[in-house]
FIBA-689062 format. One record per residue: residue in three letters; chain; y, x, z of N, C-alpha, C in turn. Coordinates in pm, 1 decimal, m for minus. Atoms other than C-alpha are relative to their C-alpha. Example, Ala and Ser with C-alpha at 12.3 -4.5 7.8 and 13.67 -1.06 7.14 Angstrom:
# residues 2
+-----+----+----------+----------+----------+----------+----------+----------+----------+----------+----------+
!  aa ! ch !      n.Y !      n.X !      n.Z !     ca.Y !     ca.X !     ca.Z !      c.Y !      c.X !      c.Z !
+-----+----+----------+----------+----------+----------+----------+----------+----------+----------+----------+
! ALA !  A !   m119.0 !     89.0 !      0.0 !   m450.0 !   1230.0 !    780.0 !    120.0 !     90.0 !      0.0 !
! SER !  A !   m119.0 !    m82.0 !     m6.0 !   m106.0 !   1367.0 !    714.0 !    109.0 !    m77.0 !     73.0 !
+-----+----+----------+----------+----------+----------+----------+----------+----------+----------+----------+
END
This chain:
# residues 88
+-----+----+----------+----------+----------+----------+----------+----------+----------+----------+----------+
!  aa ! ch !      n.Y !      n.X !      n.Z !     ca.Y !     ca.X !     ca.Z !      c.Y !      c.X !      c.Z !
+-----+----+----------+----------+----------+----------+----------+----------+----------+----------+----------+
! MET !  A !     28.9 !    152.5 !    m28.8 !  10213.1 !   7562.1 !   3625.2 !   m137.3 !    m29.6 !    m17.3 !
! ALA !  A !    126.8 !     56.0 !     19.7 !   9891.5 !   7545.1 !   3478.3 !    m93.4 !     41.0 !    103.2 !
! PHE !  A !     77.2 !    m66.5 !    m98.2 !   9750.4 !   7767.0 !   3759.5 !     m3.2 !    m84.2 !    108.4 !
! ILE !  A !    m33.4 !    105.8 !   m108.4 !   9863.5 !   7498.4 !   4019.6 !    m83.6 !   m107.1 !    m43.7 !
! VAL !  A !     69.1 !    119.8 !     43.9 !   9755.1 !   7221.4 !   3816.2 !   m145.7 !     m4.7 !      2.8 !
! CYS !  A !    148.2 !    m40.7 !     19.8 !   9399.5 !   7380.9 !   3766.2 !    m89.3 !     30.4 !    121.2 !
! LEU !  A !     60.9 !    m78.8 !    m75.7 !   9323.6 !   7549.4 !   4073.4 !   m110.9 !    m94.3 !     80.3 !
! GLN !  A !     68.6 !     53.5 !    m76.8 !   9178.7 !   7241.0 !   4257.5 !    m94.0 !    m59.5 !    m68.8 !
! PRO !  A !    112.1 !     43.1 !    109.9 !   8985.2 !   7126.4 !   3964.1 !   m114.9 !    104.3 !    m63.4 !
! ALA !  A !     84.4 !    m83.4 !     16.2 !   8854.2 !   7441.6 !   3927.8 !   m109.4 !     70.6 !    120.4 !
! ALA !  A !     92.3 !    m39.5 !   m121.8 !   8729.8 !   7488.4 !   4282.6 !   m126.6 !   m107.5 !     12.8 !
! ALA !  A !     84.7 !    136.0 !    m35.4 !   8578.7 !   7128.7 !   4275.4 !   m124.0 !     m7.1 !   m133.5 !
! SER !  A !    119.0 !    m40.0 !    145.9 !   8384.5 !   7212.8 !   3911.9 !    m78.0 !    111.1 !     37.7 !
! ALA !  A !    110.5 !   m110.5 !   m113.7 !   8239.1 !   7520.5 !   4118.2 !   m102.3 !    m62.5 !     56.9 !
! GLU !  A !    132.3 !     31.3 !   m123.7 !   8089.3 !   7341.6 !   4387.7 !    m89.0 !   m115.0 !    m91.7 !
! ARG !  A !    114.4 !     92.7 !     41.7 !   7971.6 !   7041.9 !   4149.4 !    m79.1 !     39.0 !   m114.6 !
! CYS !  A !     64.8 !    m55.3 !     90.3 !   7850.9 !   7216.9 !   3825.8 !    m57.2 !    133.4 !      4.8 !
! GLY !  A !     60.6 !   m163.4 !     m1.7 !   7780.7 !   7567.8 !   3950.9 !     71.1 !     98.9 !    m12.1 !
! LEU !  A !   m110.9 !    m96.2 !      3.6 !   7948.9 !   7885.7 !   3963.3 !    m34.5 !     66.8 !   m161.5 !
! ARG !  A !     31.1 !    m35.3 !    119.4 !   7786.1 !   7993.5 !   3624.0 !    119.7 !    m56.8 !   m115.2 !
! ALA !  A !    m78.7 !    119.3 !    100.6 !   7974.8 !   7676.9 !   3427.9 !    140.3 !     53.4 !     25.5 !
! ALA !  A !   m171.0 !      9.3 !    m17.0 !   8326.3 !   7753.4 !   3612.4 !     20.7 !    137.5 !    m72.1 !
! THR !  A !    m66.4 !   m141.6 !     54.9 !   8305.0 !   8111.2 !   3493.3 !     12.2 !    m11.3 !   m145.1 !
! LEU !  A !     40.0 !     m9.4 !    145.7 !   8156.6 !   8044.9 !   3145.8 !    162.2 !    m91.6 !    m60.9 !
! THR !  A !    m88.0 !     91.7 !     35.1 !   8440.1 !   7767.3 !   3135.6 !    163.6 !     57.4 !     m9.7 !
! SER !  A !   m113.8 !   m112.3 !    m24.5 !   8735.5 !   8024.9 !   3249.8 !     m4.9 !     78.4 !    m93.5 !
! ALA !  A !     11.4 !   m118.2 !    101.2 !   8597.8 !   8289.2 !   3009.7 !     51.8 !    m56.0 !   m126.0 !
! ALA !  A !    m57.8 !     78.4 !    115.8 !   8625.5 !   8051.5 !   2724.3 !    166.7 !    m26.6 !     m4.7 !
! ALA !  A !   m147.0 !     11.4 !      6.0 !   8982.6 !   7943.5 !   2793.1 !     68.0 !    130.7 !    m34.6 !
! LEU !  A !    m76.1 !   m130.9 !     12.4 !   9081.8 !   8319.7 !   2821.5 !    m29.1 !     37.2 !   m117.7 !
! ALA !  A !     36.3 !    m43.9 !    120.4 !   8898.2 !   8386.8 !   2490.1 !    124.4 !    m52.2 !    m74.3 !
! ALA !  A !    m45.6 !    106.4 !     91.8 !   9060.4 !   8096.0 !   2345.0 !    172.4 !     60.5 !      7.7 !
! SER !  A !   m164.7 !    m68.2 !    m57.5 !   9438.4 !   8236.8 !   2515.5 !      2.6 !    129.2 !   m100.9 !
! CYS !  A !    m30.0 !   m104.1 !     73.0 !   9366.7 !   8571.6 !   2354.0 !    m33.7 !    m10.7 !   m160.7 !
! ALA !  A !     11.9 !     26.9 !    125.8 !   9272.7 !   8400.1 !   2018.5 !    112.2 !    m19.1 !    m73.3 !
! LEU !  A !   m124.2 !     86.2 !     41.1 !   9591.0 !   8211.8 !   1989.3 !    112.2 !    112.4 !    m31.9 !
! ARG !  A !   m104.2 !   m123.5 !     m9.9 !   9801.0 !   8532.5 !   2052.5 !    m33.8 !    104.6 !   m125.5 !
! LEU !  A !     22.1 !    m86.3 !     93.9 !   9621.6 !   8728.4 !   1782.2 !    m14.8 !    m52.2 !   m174.6 !
! VAL !  A !    m35.6 !     89.8 !    131.7 !   9681.7 !   8450.6 !   1485.1 !    114.2 !     60.4 !    m29.8 !
! PRO !  A !   m120.4 !    m49.5 !     34.9 !   9958.1 !   8582.4 !   1292.6 !     85.6 !   m116.9 !    m59.9 !
! TRP !  A !    m64.4 !    104.4 !     38.6 !  10165.0 !   8236.1 !   1298.6 !     97.4 !     24.2 !    m40.4 !
! PRO !  A !   m106.3 !    m18.2 !     52.4 !  10456.5 !   8170.1 !   1080.2 !    101.6 !    m16.7 !     99.4 !
! ASP !  A !   m100.3 !     35.6 !   m110.6 !  10788.1 !   8193.0 !   1296.1 !     93.9 !   m118.2 !    m17.9 !
! GLY !  A !    m76.1 !    112.4 !     10.2 !  10963.3 !   7910.3 !   1142.5 !    133.9 !     40.3 !    m77.3 !
! ASP !  A !   m123.4 !    m43.3 !     41.9 !  11298.3 !   7920.0 !    969.9 !    111.4 !     58.3 !     93.6 !
! GLY !  A !    m83.9 !    m80.0 !    m79.5 !  11467.2 !   8085.2 !   1280.1 !    127.6 !    m30.3 !      8.3 !
! GLY !  A !   m124.6 !     66.5 !     m0.5 !  11754.0 !   7859.5 !   1272.5 !    117.3 !     60.8 !   m120.6 !
! PRO !  A !    m77.8 !    m39.4 !     93.3 !  12098.3 !   7936.9 !   1094.5 !    m12.4 !    133.8 !    m48.0 !
! GLY !  A !     10.0 !   m134.6 !     68.3 !  12089.1 !   8181.4 !    865.7 !   m127.4 !     64.1 !    m37.2 !
! GLY !  A !    136.0 !    m24.6 !     29.4 !  11739.0 !   8242.1 !    880.7 !    m54.6 !    151.6 !     57.1 !
! GLU !  A !     62.0 !   m138.9 !    m54.9 !  11729.0 !   8580.0 !   1072.9 !    m90.4 !      3.1 !    124.7 !
! GLY !  A !    128.4 !    m23.9 !   m135.0 !  11432.5 !   8513.0 !   1322.3 !     59.9 !    m77.3 !     82.4 !
! GLY !  A !     m7.2 !     56.9 !   m119.0 !  11552.3 !   8450.5 !   1664.8 !    m78.8 !   m120.4 !     80.3 !
! ASN !  A !     52.0 !     97.3 !    m92.8 !  11457.4 !   8141.9 !   1854.8 !    m89.4 !    m64.2 !    m84.3 !
! ALA !  A !    103.7 !     45.6 !     39.3 !  11104.5 !   8022.4 !   1752.9 !    m74.2 !   m156.4 !     42.2 !
! THR !  A !     32.6 !    125.9 !    m58.9 !  11130.8 !   7684.8 !   1941.0 !    m17.9 !   m133.1 !    m87.0 !
! GLY !  A !     29.5 !     49.6 !    102.2 !  10957.7 !   7423.7 !   1770.5 !    m86.2 !     13.0 !   m103.8 !
! SER !  A !     73.1 !    m43.7 !    110.4 !  10793.8 !   7623.9 !   1533.3 !   m167.4 !    m14.2 !     52.4 !
! LEU !  A !    141.1 !      6.9 !    m25.5 !  10420.1 !   7649.0 !   1532.3 !    m54.8 !    112.6 !     65.0 !
! ARG !  A !     41.0 !   m133.5 !    m87.9 !  10422.2 !   8004.3 !   1667.3 !     40.3 !    m30.8 !    141.6 !
! GLY !  A !    m41.3 !     32.5 !   m131.8 !  10614.1 !   7885.5 !   1984.3 !    m92.4 !    m84.8 !     44.9 !
! CYS !  A !     79.5 !     88.8 !    m54.4 !  10384.3 !   7588.1 !   2030.9 !   m156.5 !     91.1 !     10.7 !
! ALA !  A !    118.0 !    m59.1 !     m8.6 !  10072.4 !   7816.8 !   1985.7 !     16.6 !     98.7 !    155.1 !
! VAL !  A !    m37.7 !    m85.6 !   m127.3 !  10221.3 !   8074.7 !   2255.6 !      1.7 !    m80.8 !    114.9 !
! LEU !  A !     19.4 !     51.5 !    m95.5 !  10288.1 !   7799.8 !   2493.5 !   m124.3 !    m50.8 !     25.6 !
! LEU !  A !    139.1 !     55.2 !     20.7 !   9954.0 !   7660.3 !   2425.1 !    m88.0 !    140.0 !     90.6 !
! SER !  A !    121.7 !   m109.0 !    m75.4 !   9798.4 !   8016.8 !   2510.2 !     54.2 !     40.9 !    142.7 !
! PHE !  A !    m54.8 !     29.6 !   m120.9 !  10022.5 !   8031.1 !   2835.9 !    m99.9 !    m70.5 !     65.5 !
! ALA !  A !     43.0 !    114.8 !    m64.5 !   9899.5 !   7718.9 !   2963.4 !   m177.6 !     58.1 !     23.2 !
! LEU !  A !    169.2 !    m30.2 !    m34.7 !   9477.5 !   7854.2 !   2889.7 !     11.3 !    112.6 !     72.0 !
! ASN !  A !    m33.9 !   m117.9 !    m74.6 !   9609.2 !   8189.1 !   3035.7 !     13.3 !    m58.8 !    173.0 !
! GLY !  A !    m29.7 !     37.0 !   m141.6 !   9701.5 !   8017.5 !   3371.9 !   m144.4 !    m80.1 !     22.4 !
! ALA !  A !    126.9 !     74.4 !    m31.3 !   9425.4 !   7779.3 !   3377.1 !   m159.6 !     89.4 !     38.8 !
! SER !  A !    101.7 !    m98.2 !     m7.6 !   9174.9 !   8064.6 !   3342.7 !    m16.8 !    101.3 !    127.4 !
! GLY !  A !    m27.2 !    m63.1 !   m102.8 !   9353.7 !   8221.7 !   3600.8 !      6.1 !    m39.8 !    140.8 !
! ALA !  A !     52.5 !     58.5 !   m151.4 !   9261.1 !   7968.5 !   3886.7 !   m115.8 !     14.9 !     18.3 !
! TRP !  A !    121.2 !    m20.0 !    m21.7 !   8915.9 !   8041.8 !   3848.4 !    m33.6 !    106.2 !     44.3 !
! PHE !  A !     m9.4 !   m129.4 !    m31.7 !   8942.8 !   8387.7 !   3837.5 !     73.1 !     92.8 !     84.8 !
! GLY !  A !    m87.2 !    m63.3 !    m82.7 !   9204.1 !   8437.2 !   4090.8 !   m125.8 !    m15.9 !    149.1 !
! PHE !  A !     48.0 !     m7.9 !   m133.3 !   8941.9 !   8350.2 !   4364.4 !   m183.7 !    m10.0 !    m26.9 !
! GLY !  A !    127.0 !     39.6 !     67.8 !   8597.5 !   8331.1 !   4169.6 !    m69.0 !    141.7 !     45.2 !
! GLY !  A !     57.5 !   m104.7 !     m3.0 !   8523.0 !   8702.3 !   4213.5 !    m35.0 !     20.5 !    123.6 !
! ALA !  A !     18.5 !    m12.7 !   m157.1 !   8534.8 !   8706.4 !   4569.6 !   m112.1 !   m111.3 !     15.8 !
! VAL !  A !     97.9 !     83.6 !     m7.3 !   8307.9 !   8404.0 !   4553.1 !   m159.7 !     27.0 !    m58.2 !
! LEU !  A !     96.7 !    m41.2 !     44.1 !   8078.1 !   8553.6 !   4333.7 !    m66.3 !    143.5 !     66.4 !
! SER !  A !     49.0 !   m145.9 !    m69.0 !   8039.9 !   8899.2 !   4512.3 !    m41.7 !    m40.5 !    129.6 !
! GLU !  A !     55.3 !     21.8 !   m131.1 !   7966.8 !   8704.3 !   4830.7 !   m199.2 !    m71.6 !    m23.6 !
! VAL !  A !    118.9 !     78.5 !     31.0 !   7677.7 !   8497.0 !   4650.1 !    m99.7 !    115.9 !    m61.4 !
+-----+----+----------+----------+----------+----------+----------+----------+----------+----------+----------+
END
């Protein structure tokens, strides 16, 4: 979903700001996505019984969703940016 939302703005920013800025912005989003996955977030209470399970609404669940969004947003440029950069 983030890929679809960010595809047109990524192409426009590459044209407006240059290929270097678009690549560095996407690399920063990808690095932030990886960093969010490396942090040992608490799982939350895990629901009844406390046996883990679904972490919906927990800090870890929100960090994972944000990581997914950043990964998709960075993929919008990296998906076609390589071909554009190799042409230049």
